N, C-alpha and C positions, 0 to 999 in steps of 0.2 A: 507543554515540552517541545523542546528544540530537535528539530530532524536535522540529521546531517545530510549536506548536498552528495549530490552523486560523484565518483570519482571524476576527474577529468576527463580520462579517455574515455568513461560512456557517453560523459556529455558530448564529447566531440564526435564520437562515431555516429549519434544519432541527431545531432545538430538541435539539441531542446534547452540547451543552456543548464541553468542552476534548476532544482525542483523546490530549492529551500522555501518558496512564497505558494506552490502550488500545494492544495490538499493531497492528505497520502490517497483519497479515493482518486481523485483526478490522474496522479501519477500511475495507480495502477491500472488504469482503463487505458491512460497514453501507452504504458509499455505493452498491453494486450494488443491495441491495436498496431503497434508497431511490429510486433512479433509476428502478428496474421500477415502485415502488409511484405515483411522479409519473406515469409514462407511463400506468398502465392508470387513474389518476384522471382524466386529462385526456381520457380517451375520451369521456366524456357530454359534453364543452365542445367537441369538433371532428368533422371527418369524415374524421380519418385513417385510419380502417380502411380506407379507398378508398385504391387506389394511387395517390399524386401522382406517380409519377415517370414511366409512361406519357404518350406524347401521345397529344392528342385521337383524331388517328387510329386509331392502336392500341389504344385504349379500345373505338371503335365497332367495330373487327373483332372484338375479343372478344365485345362485345354480339350480333352477328352470328353468331359461331360458338356462343355460348351459345344463341341462340334456335334455331336449325338443330336442336340435340337437344329441343325440342319441337316441331318440325313448322314452323319459321318457313320462308316462302318470299320473298325478295327479289324474285323473278320479274324485271319489267323497271327496276327502279329501283337506285340506288347512293348510298353516302353520302359526301359531299364537302362542301368548303366553297366557298361562292357569295358574292353580292354581301350577302346579308341574313345571312351567317354560316354554320354547317355546316346543311345540309338535305339534301334529298332528290331526286335529279334522273333523269330516266328516261334507261337505258343505248341505248336505239335508238328508232326513230321508232314511235309506237304509234296506234293508231285510236280513235275514239269508243268507250266501253265494254269496252276492254281492262282486263283485270284487272292491275293495277300490281304489288299485293304482299298478302301477307295474313298477319296476325297471331294465332296462338291465344288463346285464353283461359289456358291454363295458363301464358303469360306476363306476363299481366297482372297488377296488383296492385291490388287489392280487396278488399272484406270477404268475398267468396265465396272467393277465393285465400288470403286471410290466415288464413281459419279452418281452411282445408284445412292449409297448408303452413307457417304460422308458429305459434310457442308465444305470440305475440299472442291467440290463439284463447281463452286461460283470461279473457283480458279480456273479449272479445266476449261470453262465455258468462257471466260474473257480471251478476247483475241488480242489484247495487248499482252498479256503473260504469254500467248502462244508464239507471239511475233517476237518477243525477246529471248525465247528458248530456242526459236530457230536462227536467231541472228548469233547467239552464243555457240551455236552448233551443239546444245545439251543433248542429250541422249534421253529416252523415256526413262532410263533407272535415275538420272539426276533430278528428273521432275517429280517422280515418283517417291522419292526421298522427301522430298517437301512434304506430301501428302502422309508420310509415316511420322514425320514428326509433329505435324498437326493430330495426329491420333495417339501419339504418346503422350500430347500434352491435355487429351481430352478426357477425364476420369472416367465418363461414361461412354467411351469408344465401344462399338460393337464387335472390335477385335482386341479388346484388354487382356481376356483370358489368352489370346496369343501372343501379344505384344510382352507381356509378364514373363514369358518363356525365352525371349530372345538375349542372346549372350550382352552382358553388360562390359564395358571398358573398365580397365585396370591398369597399373603400371606395369604388367607382364602381359597380359591378354590383350594386346592393343590392336586397332584393326590397322593395317597397313596404309590406309589414308592419314593415321595421325603421325604416322613417324616421322622423325626429325634427323638432326646431322648425328645424334646417337646410335642410331639404328643403322644408317647410311655407311658409318665407319665400320660397323662390327661386319658389314657384306664384304669390305677388302677389294671391291670392285668399283672403280671411280666410274665406269661405262654403265653398270647397273644402277649404280646410285643416281647417277644424272637421269636417267631414264624414269626412275621412280620419283625424282623430286621433280620433272619435268611435268609429271602427270598430276602429282598433288597439287601443284600450282594451279593446272589448268581447274581442277575441281575447286579450289579457293576462289578464282574468279566466276564458276558457274556460282557459287553460294553468294558474292557479292553480289551479282547481277540480280538474283532473285530476292536479296534481302531488299537491295533498293525498291524494286517494284512493290514489296510489301509495305515498306515504309512510303511510299507514295501513295498506295492504295488506301492505307491506314489516316490518311489526312484527306483525299478526298470522298470515301464513302460516306454516304449519310450515316449518322450517329445511331447505334443500335441496329444496323445491316449485318447481315450474314458476313458480306464482304469485309465490312469494318472489322468485324470480331476477330474471323480469319486472318486478316491482314495484320492486325494489331499483334496477335500472338506470333506468327511467324517472323513478322519484322525483328523478334527479339532473339531468335533463335542464333544462337552463336555458330561460329564454323566447326568447332569439335562437334557439336552435336548434330550438325547437318553431316560433316563429314561419317560419321557412325551409322547414320542412318542410311546415306549412301552405300557404305561399305556391307550393310545387311541385304539391302536390297543386290548389289553385286554379287556378292557371294552365297547367296540364298535362292536367288530367285530362278525362275524357269522360263525358257520362252513357250507359250501357248496358243494354240490356236484357237479362238473363241468362236462360238458359233452365232450367227445371226439372230436377233430377237426380232418377234413380230412388232410390227409396226415402226420400225427403223433399225438402223444399224446399232450394233451391240458394244462397238467403241468408236471412239474418233481417231481418224487416220494419224495425227500426230503422235501416236502411242504404240504405232504399230512398227515392229521391225522390218528390216528389209525383205524378209521371208513373209510378210504378212502375218506374223506371230507378235503376241503381245508378252512384256514382260509382267510375271505374278509371283508373288510370295505364297507358296502353299503349305499351310499348317500342317503338320504330322510328316508329310512327304522329305520336308527339309531338314528333318532330325536324323535321317539316312546317314550314316557317316560313308566319307570317301572310299573307293576302292580304285587307287591309280592304275591298275594292272589294266590289260588289255580285254580281258573279260570281266562282265557283272554277273553278280549272283540274283540279279534281277532286270528286268524292263520294265519300263512304265508305258502304258498304253493309254492313249486321250481318247476317249469314247464321248460322243455326244447324241445324247437323247433329244427329243424333241423340241426342247425349250432352254435347256439348263446343260452345262458341260461339266464331267468331273474327272479326275483323273483315278484310273484303275491300275494299281500295280500287280504285276504276275510274276510269278517265279519262273524264270528262265531254265532254271535245272531243279531236281528234286534236292529238297533241304530237309534236314534232321532239326528235329525240335531244341531249341535255345541258340540256333545257327542266327547271326546276324545277318539283316538284310542290308546289303553294301550298294553302294553307286558310284558310277564314274564321274564327276563332277563336271568334268569338261566334256562331257558327251562324245569322246571319241576316244580312240586308243591312245594309251599313254606317250607313246614314242612321237604323237603328234603336238602333244602338251609340252610345253618347255617348263622347267623349273622356276624362270621367269614369270610364268604364266601363272603359276598356283601361287606363287610368293604376293605377286601382284593381288590378283582378283580373288584368293579366297584365304590369303593370310598364313598358309602353312605350306610344309613341303614334307611329303614321306619321308619316313626313316629307313626305307629298304633301299640301299645304294645300289641294289640289282636290277630296279626297276628301270628301264627302257625309256627314259625320258628324251624328248626330241631338244634336248639341249643342244646350243653351238655357240662358237664364238666368231665374233667379226672379225675378218683380216683386211685391215686398209694397206694397201698397195702402194709405196712412195714411187711414183715411176719418175720424180724429178720434175714434172711437169707446170706448166705455167696455169692449170685448170685450178679451179677453187676446187674442185672434188676430186680426190684419187680413186680410184675403183675400189667397191666394198664387195667382199665373198664372205660366205660363211662356211664353218667346219663344223660338221655334225658331232656328237658325243661319241658316237662309234668310230670316230677316226676317218670319216668318208671327207677326201678335199675335194672340191670342184674341179674338173677338168678345166675350164675357164681360167682359173686363177693361175694356172701354167702360163698360158699366152700372155694373161695380164701383168704378170711379174717378169716376165722376158727372161726367165732361168729355167733351168731342166728340172724335170720331175726331180730327180734326186736333189739338185741344189734347193730346191723350193722348200722341199722337207727337211733339209738341213736348217735353212733361214726360221721357217717355222719352229724347230726345234730350240733355235736360238733365241727367238722372241718370247718362247714359253717359259723356256728357263729364266729369262731375264725378269718374267711376270713372276716367276715363283720365288725369286728372289727377293724381289721388292714387297712381296706379302708380309706384314708384321708378324704371323704364324706360320707355320709349316703345315702341310697336308698331315705328317705324321702325328704332331701336334695338336690338331683338331681333331684327328680322329680317337687320340689317347681322350681327350676332354669330352667328345662325346660318350665314350664308351663308361668313363668314372665319374663322369657329373651329372645330376641329376636337373637338367634344364627344361623349362617350357616358355609358352609364349615367344618372343620375337627373338629372346636369345636364342632358343634351340633352332628357329628358324633360319635367323642369320649365320648359326653354324652351320647348318646342313647346306644353304645356299654356297658357302665358300669352300666347303668340301665337294660339292659338285663340279664347281667349276674348276677347281684344282686338281680333279680327277684328269678332266679334260687336258689340261694344260700338262700334267704328268705323263698323259698318253702320248703328246706331241714331242716329249723331249726326246723319248728314245725307247724302243719296245723292252730294253734290258731292265728298265726302269719301271715298268709298266705297276700301276695301281694294283692289279689284281691280287697280289699277295697281302696288298694293306688292307683292302675293302672287300676281299672275294667277289670281286666283280671282275670277270673274265673280259680282256680287252682285245680287239685284234690290233695288229700294228696299223698306224695310218697308210690310206691308200688314196690312189686318185680316180675318181669315176665321176659322173654326173648325178649327183643327188636328185632325189624326187621330195615333193612333199615338204619344202624347208618351214620350221616354224616360224611365228610372228616375232618373238621376242629374244632377243641375244643377252647372253651371261657377261661377256667381257670383250674387250678389243685388242687385237695385237696389230703392230704395224711392222711391214717388212720392207725392206729396201729391194729393188728392182728395176730393171729396163733402163733405157736411158733418154736423155733429152731429144 
């Protein structure tokens, strides 16, 4: 019987030419082998080692059962879906100070536990790798992202029940680290877009440096060695996979002070923060949703028994059955954490426009000088203008506020959409992921611009956000991230 050769596209794709002279049994075997090889090869490009068929509820049930094997106590909380997504809720009425739940250190994902339980320990013990990270000024979060990539690609990882619950990347639910021009344009703020782009570019540099190290180690390591296997796996991790892992670490991790172990240090110094703490992913606790208000519904207390640590979460106030356990992701009052901070490091912005974020706009004073840089000042979202800006501008306080109003109006006029249009879209359209985050971002910065234009056009009636007119003072506790930049003319040569 004459067998028809395969189509040319199939032959070209796998480079096997024509099957017309190959016995059918051999052809079948060849296709099976090719299929297996292709499947194995994709493991470094996706998270398919984690079970995709299970429901979100089933995955969290597995997580709890896994944790109980290490001493997890769910105490008074349960995991279920609420208005903010899946989170933690109290199962009964509890009084202030009640321990809600505790998570032992053996469940954590940190440099200490990785060094003890993961084959990534060979990387942490490699002085050349640590030298590279220091040279590239990599943070402990960037280094831990490599360990997370390895565990995701390890089917029998001890953390697999936890890894299965981590958020996946989609077209809408996209980590900020994977944003590109599409998302940058929607911010309608060149200043903010530039800051995000520079941050992402620096992360790509950290990924390249790490990948080059692993490729070199994969070539030089003895055949069959742990380093050889680890390096070969991580050398094939693409930038988008690593950037996903980094964002998981950056958005969900806590800084933990770890206890000293008998017989030596619990961790290595390279993975301590400036405060002597260590970055840790803590299962269960990282399921708590954000409360961007200045007060929290709980407080986390780190307790240290003889040789191990565990996080104990206690109720800061009395809570009723079914109430959600919320946290402030920034670990400080919201007025000290800017919208830019939440967007960059957590990937979301709170919908409540009344929240007192520490947003501000930088103002560049064009003093017509020959200096390379003009003075930069900051205006807070509540309309506080630094006193020093008056002197730097060479204008009177009244003229300065007028100049700021002119610059703010110019910025509003240049925006592709109006504040009113953005607010209407927020009310009428159901948006999620990066589309909602970018819309909320530009609404927030336009609210500040609108405030600077004139008190009569305050956005209070638009967003139910009472505002005070701009005033000159010396502000305290300025945040770290700016949303926009205005340029005003002032002074003389």
